[in-house]
N, C-alpha and C positions, 0 to 999 in steps of 0.2 A: 504494500500500500504506500502511496505517496505520503510524504511526511506532513503535508498540510491538507490532506484530503477532507473536503467538506467544511474546512474552517472558513470563517468570514473575515476578510481583511479589507480595510479602507486605506487607500493610498492617495495622498494629496499631491497636486501638481503632477498628475499621472499621465498626461497626454503626450509627453515628450521627455527626452533626456533621461536622467537617472530615475525619475518617477515612473516613466513608461517601462524601463527595464525592471524595476521592482514589481510593478503590476504583472508583467509577463512572467517573471520568475515565480511569483506566488501562484499564478494560474497554472503554470507548468507543474507546480508542486501539488496541484489539486484544489487550491483554495477558490472560493467564490469571492469575487473582487468587486468592490465599489470604487469606481474611478472618479475622482474629484479633480476638476480643473476649472479655470476661469470661464472658459467658453463652453456652452452646452454642446455645440456640434463637435468640438474636439474631444470632450469627455465621452460622448456617445460613440464616436468613431473608434476610439481606443477600446471601449467596452465591447463593441461588436467584433472587433478584430480578435480580442481575447477569447470571446465565445466561439468564434469560428475556428481558431487555431487550437484551442485546448478543450473545447467542449464543456466549459464550466459556466455556471450562471454568473452574470455580471450586471452591473448597474452603473450608468454614466450620469453624472450630475454636475451642473455648473455651480461653483461655490467660490465666493470671494472670501477667502479665509480671514482676511482682516476684519470682517464683520462677524461679531458674535451671533447676531440674529441669523445670518446666512448659514453659519456653521451649525447652529442648533436646528434649523429647519432641515438642512441636508442630513444631519444625524438622525432625525426622526424619520425621514424618508428611508434611510438605510435600515433602521430597526423595523420599520413596517414591512419592508421587502424581505429581509433576511432573518429577522430576529436578532438576538444578541450577537455582537461581533467578538472576534477572538484577538485581532491584532490591528494596530494603527501605525501606518508609516507616515510620519509627519515630514513631508519632503518639500512642499511648495515653497518657492523662494525666488527672489529677483536680485539683480545687481544694479546699483546706481552709484558708481564710484566717483570720488573726487578727493583731492587733498583737503585737509581740514579747513584751511583758510578759504577754500572755494566751495565747500559743500553747502548746499542750500538746505533750508529747513524742510522743504518739500522732499528732497532726496532722502534726508534722514527719516522723515515720517513714513515715506513709502516703504523703505526697506525694513524699518522696525515694525511697521504695521503688518507686513506680510510674513517676514522671516522670523519674527519673535512673537508678536501678539497672535499671529495666525496659528502658531504651534500651540500656544495656550488655549486659544478659542476652540480648536478642533479636539484637543485632548479633554478640555473641560466638558465638551458636548457629550463625551462618551464615558466619563468617569463614573457616573451613577450606575451605568450598565455594568462596567467592570466590577464595581464594588458589590452589586447585587449578586453577580454570578461568582464572585471571588476568584476571578481568573482574568488573564489578559496580558498582552505584551505591547508595549509602546516603544517605538524606535524613532528617535529624533535624528534627522539628517543635519548634522552640523558641518564643519569644515576644519581643515588644519589651520585656516585663517582664524577661527575662533579660539584656537589654542595659542598661536604664535603671533597673531596680528599680521597686517599686510599694508604696505604703502598704498595710500589712496583709498582705503576701505574701512574707515572708522565705523560707518554705519553697519556694514556687513559683518565686520569682526565683532562688534558689540552684540549683534543679533545672534551670531553663531556661538559666541561664548555663552550667551544667555540660554540657548536651548540645551547646552551641556549642563548648566546649573539647574535648569528645570528637570532634566532627566535624573540627575542625582537627587534632587529634592523629592521627586515622585518615587524614586527607588526606596527612599527611606520612609516616606509616608505610606506607600501602597504595598510594599513588599510583604508586610505581615498578612495581607489579604490575597497573597499569591498573584499579585499583579507586578510584572517586571517592567522597568523602564531603563533604556540604554540609549547611547548616542553613537552614531557612526560619523567619522570625520574623513571625508574624501580629500585627496590631494588634487592634482591636476587631472581632470577627467575630460575625455574627448566628447564634448556635448555642444549643441548649438550656441550655448552661452559664450563660448570662446570664438565664435565665428567671425567676429569683427576685429579680432586681434591680428596685427601684422605677423607674417610668417617668421620674421626674424625674432620677434618677441616670443612667439610660441617655441621656437627652436631654443631660445635662451632658457625658457622654463624647463623644457625637457632635459636640457643639459644639467640642471640642478638635481634631477632625480637619479639616484644610484642605478635604477633599472633602465635608464635612458629611453624611456617611452612614457607616453601618457597612459593613464588607466582608461578602461572601458566601462561604460555604465553597467554592463553585466557583472563586472567584478564588484561593484558596490552592491548591486542587487543580491548577489550570492551571500554577502555578509549580512544584509538586512533580513533575507529569508531565514538564515540560520538563527538570528536573534528572535525572529517572530515564531520560530518553531519550538517544539518540545526538546529539540537537541540542545537548546540553550536554557533549559529549565532552571539552572542554578546560576545563570548570568544575570546580574542585576546591578544597575548603577555603573556599568562599564562604559568606557570611552574608547572605541575601536578606531584607530587610524588605518585607513586604507589608501596608502599614498606612494607605494613603491619605494619606501624608505626616504622620502623627501625630507623629513624632519630629523634625520639622524645627524 
């Protein structure tokens, strides 16, 4: 039997990039997957693709994770469709970088609203369900930037550090109820978010990685699927770097 057979997993920001890879891996492992993304058509398209490829039940929903009302409404739709959920992949995020002296309040608010508050909103929307069933796994997608900082990314680094802090706090609060919370910190991953970067910049980034290549979304998804599954039944409050050794 597949290790996530008939489990219910919600993945945010799941229409592309790392989120899409997480959704695919969970479906491949037998999970029923709720695909959350900002645009309804994108969420539905990914949900349909998962259903066709893996034969699992899916649900696509447009959710602005920065809105607690939107998160609560989407959570209720998932619970009505599937019943209690087993796992939550808090992945939705954006980048809006600038040096501190040039960063606008709008840039700060957008990134904090989606990357930090969004993780809080989505997890808060399901915590009562997790507590009622006394089980569940939460995986926050952070970044090595949240651990070590990065030039021109004050807002992103703050948000990604924050989701690590939340995962550790939830691990302490909810662990006694058999609810696990962990964080995964990707390094340089080959996703559309890097599409606008000049080749020479990308080459310079790759040169910093001991493995001399970027990671693939599927490599992050494998780690997330592990943490969502019972194979990680005693992993709680962990911060897993998946970076090819970038931070050594």
